[in-house]
SEMI-280502 format. One record per residue (C-alpha): residue in three letters; x, y, z. Coordinates in steps of 0.001 Angstrom, whole numbers, padded with zeros to 6 digits, always signed. Last residue first. Layout:
BEGIN
alaXYZ
...
END
This chain:
BEGIN
lys+013898-023328-013230
val+014547-019659-012576
leu+013489-017605-015594
ser+009696-017590-015811
arg+008714-018348-012200
leu+011393-016019-010891
val+010223-013253-013205
asp+006567-013625-012231
asp+007275-013868-008474
met+009447-010747-008578
ile+006648-008950-010423
leu+004246-010026-007665
lys+006600-008477-005089
asn+006669-005296-007161
ala+002876-005026-007049
ile+002887-005506-003257
ala+005511-002838-002554
asn+004513-000331-005225
gln+005307+000429-008851
asn+002567-000202-011371
phe+001976-001178-014969
trp+003400-004580-014049
his+000744-005104-011352
gly-002441-004924-013395
ser-000538-005165-016695
asp-000304-008927-016204
val+002764-010439-017866
glu+003137-012362-021113
tyr+006535-014003-021433
val+008837-014280-024458
his+012025-016318-024107
gly+010966-019141-026414
gln+014378-019346-028047
lys+013097-018192-031434
val+011252-015277-029831
ala+014316-014122-027847
pro+016469-014405-030981
leu+014092-012138-032973
gln+013223-013492-036423
lys+009532-014058-035671
trp+009116-010440-034621
leu+010534-009144-037892
pro+008192-011467-039825
asn+005155-009920-038032
asp+002618-012551-037078
val+003424-012364-033349
pro+002905-008594-033169
ala+002216-008767-029368
lys-001440-008439-028453
ala-003119-005126-027693
arg-004292-004556-024121
gly-008007-004110-023381
lys-008012-006601-020515
gly-004509-007846-019824
ser-001062-008191-021321
leu+002292-006399-021135
val+004917-008431-022993
phe+008136-009420-021227
ile+010962-010058-023695
tyr+014136-011873-022667
asp+017550-012079-024357
val+017425-008789-026258
asp+020234-007987-028724
asp+018014-008523-031777
leu+015598-005886-030523
gln+016671-003698-033428
ala+014547-005730-035861
leu+011443-004607-033970
ala+012229-001060-035117
glu+010189-001667-038285
leu+007121-001911-036054
ser+007606+001757-035201
tyr+008700+002767-031711
thr+006742+004592-028989
asp+008590+005982-025963
tyr+007998+005318-022293
asp+011203+006065-020366
gly+013494+007145-023190
lys+016329+005518-025163
leu+015837+001771-025575
leu+017142+000545-028945
lys+020562-000530-027607
pro+018950-002976-025231
gln+019079-002382-021441
lys+020924-004795-019169
phe+018998-006594-016433
gly+019902-005610-012853
phe+016893-007036-011015
gly+015877-003803-009288
gln+017485-001032-011328
tyr+016905-002498-014776
leu+013854-004722-014574
met+012268-003142-011496
asn+012595+000394-012868
gly+011083-000726-016135
ser+008170-001845-013979
tyr+006985+001764-013523
phe+009023+004140-015687
asn+012511+005240-014623
ala+014539+002466-016264
gly+012585+002676-019509
phe+009415+000823-020505
leu+009203+000111-024224
lys+006266+001010-026444
phe+005118-000676-029643
gly+004106+000046-033221
lys+001119+001986-034435
glu-000276-001124-036176
asp-001102-002691-032822
ala+000256-000685-029860
ser+002129-003495-028119
gln+003611-002841-024693
leu+007107-004255-024278
leu+009090-004768-021085
val+012663-005397-022171
ala+015510-007695-021164
thr+019266-008106-021600
lys+021227-010724-019694
asp+023976-010930-017086
gly+023856-014422-015533
ile+020936-016787-016178
ala+020257-018875-013053
ala+022671-017336-010528
his+021668-013840-011659
ile+017981-014638-011227
lys+018480-016202-007792
glu+020580-013276-006547
lys+018074-010721-007825
ser+015209-012557-006120
glu+017048-012737-002776
lys+017858-009025-002815
leu+014318-008165-003886
gln+012814-010209-001037
gln+015151-008602+001503
asp+014320-005120+000266
tyr+010586-005870+000458
lys+010795-007138+004045
lys+012644-003992+005119
leu+010188-001815+003224
ala+007166-003444+004881
gln+008879-003289+008298
glu+009509+000433+007972
ala+005923+001041+006878
glu+004581-000970+009828
ser+006782+000983+012259
thr+005579+004322+010898
lys+001910+003354+011046
gly+000451+006513+012607
leu-001636+007118+009496
val+000246+010226+008345
glu+003659+008781+009219
gly+002946+005485+007429
leu+001796+007426+004373
lys+005093+009300+004415
thr+007069+006041+004390
leu+004940+004622+001584
asn+005374+007862-000373
gly+009145+007750+000029
arg+009218+004188-001254
trp+006760+004883-004076
asp+008715+007845-005406
asn+006994+007737-008798
glu+004097+010010-007805
asn+006460+012869-006976
thr+004656+015942-005619
ser+003616+013985-002568
leu+001025+013153+000085
val-001718+015729-000356
phe-003702+015573+002909
thr-007400+016384+003098
pro-009252+016735+006402
ala-012852+015855+005541
ile-015699+017132+003335
lys-014725+020819+003416
ser-011140+019785+002638
phe-012335+018194-000611
glu-013859+021396-001961
glu-010888+023497-000823
tyr-008451+021172-002587
thr-010313+021717-005813
gly-012349+019207-007789
asn-012322+017001-010870
lys-008566+017272-011430
met-007815+016449-007806
tyr-005539+013425-008361
thr-003004+015635-010150
pro-002158+017253-006788
ala-000425+014017-005690
leu-001230+010805-003802
met-004361+012416-002370
ile-005317+011400+001159
ile-008848+012034+002420
leu-009619+011558+006128
asp-012889+011214+008090
pro-014618+009854+005014
asn-018405+009726+004596
his-018373+007450+001537
ser-020795+009612-000473
leu-018653+012682+000256
ala-015721+011303-001741
gln-017878+010732-004786
glu-019419+014205-004404
pro-015927+015709-004344
lys-014968+013960-007604
leu-011822+011848-007797
gly-009874+012090-011031
gly-010645+012254-014739
asn-012707+009067-014592
met-011985+007848-011062
asp-015418+006425-010233
leu-014624+004863-006873
val-015132+001175-006085
pro-016613-000071-002809
val-014424-002394-000665
asp-015605-006018-000429
lys-012926-007412-002780
leu-010150-005418-001045
val-007916-008173+000375
asn-007940-010844-002348
gln-008845-007929-004587
leu-005368-006432-004552
tyr-004168-007939-007847
leu-007346-006730-009511
gln-006612-003028-009135
pro-010158-001762-009463
glu-012270-001811-012646
gly-014854+000957-013064
ala-013183+002459-016113
ala-009976+002595-014089
ser-010566+002125-010369
trp-009444+003506-007023
gln-010826+002083-003774
ala-013356+002986-001088
ala-013312+003040+002746
pro-009653+002050+002712
lys-008175-000984+004534
val-004988-000446+006553
gly-002432-003209+007177
ile+000822-001485+006251
ala+001156-003200+002846
thr-002584-002797+002257
met-002246+000966+002582
ser+000707+000958+000188
asp-001224-000985-002460
glu-004388+001066-001880
leu-002581+004339-002519
phe-004183+004718-005935
pro-007037+006805-004472
ala-006758+007444-000697
ile-010186+007517+000959
ile-010020+006748+004671
asn-012985+005892+006872
lys-011731+004981+010357
pro-009149+007658+011155
gln-007307+007121+014449
ala-005383+010259+015441
pro-007264+012431+012962
val-004993+014630+010807
lys-005423+018378+011221
val-003826+019601+007996
glu-001548+022634+007611
his-001404+022938+003827
gly+002016+023337+002209
met+001229+021516-001023
ala+003126+018368+000001
asp+001269+018230+003328
lys+002071+019900+006659
met+000855+017978+009699
ile-001247+019056+012686
arg-001976+015994+014789
asp-005107+014644+016480
pro-004376+013292+019940
ala-003236+009762+020829
ala-005144+008442+023859
thr-003238+009026+027150
gln-005883+011353+028655
val-008723+009010+027766
ala-006932+006078+029410
lys-006284+008185+032531
glu-009968+009100+032821
thr-010932+005453+032564
ser-008418+004482+035268
gln-009657+007297+037546
ala-013238+006096+037170
ala-012220+002542+038073
thr-010358+003746+041215
pro-013241+006028+042305
ser-015555+002978+042442
ser-018546+002656+040144
gly-018337-001117+040159
gly-015214-002760+038689
gln-015182-006141+040415
lys-011900-005132+042002
thr-013543-002173+043727
asp-016391-004280+045084
asn-013846-006783+046406
gly-012039-004046+048363
ala-015289-002927+049974
gly-015973-006489+051019
cys-012516-006783+052555
gly-013140-003663+054650
ala-016458-005038+055831
leu-014725-008280+056769
phe-012181-006429+058905
leu-014864-004342+060660
ser-016824-007479+061458
thr-013722-009230+062839
ile-012936-006248+065108
val-016504-006228+066453
cys-016472-009975+067010
val-013133-009832+068877
ala-014454-007081+071169
thr-017575-009081+072008
ile-015495-012149+072897
asn-013291-010045+075215
val-016316-008497+076958
trp-017860-011930+077506
thr-014645-013273+079027
arg-014437-010322+081388
ala-017995-010947+082602
his-017304-014667+083139
lys-014375-013833+085414
met-016584-011561+087414
END
């Protein structure tokens, strides 16, 4: 009788142990990610929490359905800002087939757009974009908004092409990169502050100009509201010469004599750019020329105004003036 009870007890323990192990096995299957209800629920939850497409109003008043995570973006002449926030376009702007060379360390493998007269709808279509961003309405001269919007959601960013800071911020909003845009501007402001301090410590309050030669027609000067003129006068704090009046006016060669109050001359150079009038007697008599304070600068980033281009301008000026 005693033996019978013992056998019953052993049998009961085995049954309980088997049930326990079976339960553990089921738990292991779930952790290994089979087709368990828990794994399916996790996947469904991830889909539900993915960022949805957004309806945003562009600068022309269009209600645009902006993809949550666009993959193929065409945004002519916004490549500097896109690069600053870590986004690579599907194709890039060019002038006469030449892209912005200062960005090619990042964009060298990106196809080039034919931007003669503006982006063409068929050009945009050939790159299969899921989002088109136009810097301003003027970038649609070769097509209408309706034509582009049939290809992909099309967002016109701004009515002010010169407001690069505001446009960078807006671009960050459109692409879901608000934090990246804020950080890019914060870093830029710090770099400009440090550059300005170094320049002032090295040379004090001086006068400077950015000059673009026009051969026998004369020369142009960049004003405080025109591309790199803004960096010279509002960014670095250089004084303007008495001759400078407008933002991008042409002056006769005889007016060279009036640059006698200029301490530093930056001359726009690059492919297709006219050379400075170095053989002109009026040029040779300028104090800046006599003192060797003339510096050729690359039109690729000096004829520009964006975060990365401006940083390169800082580097150029520091290299030239801060010994």
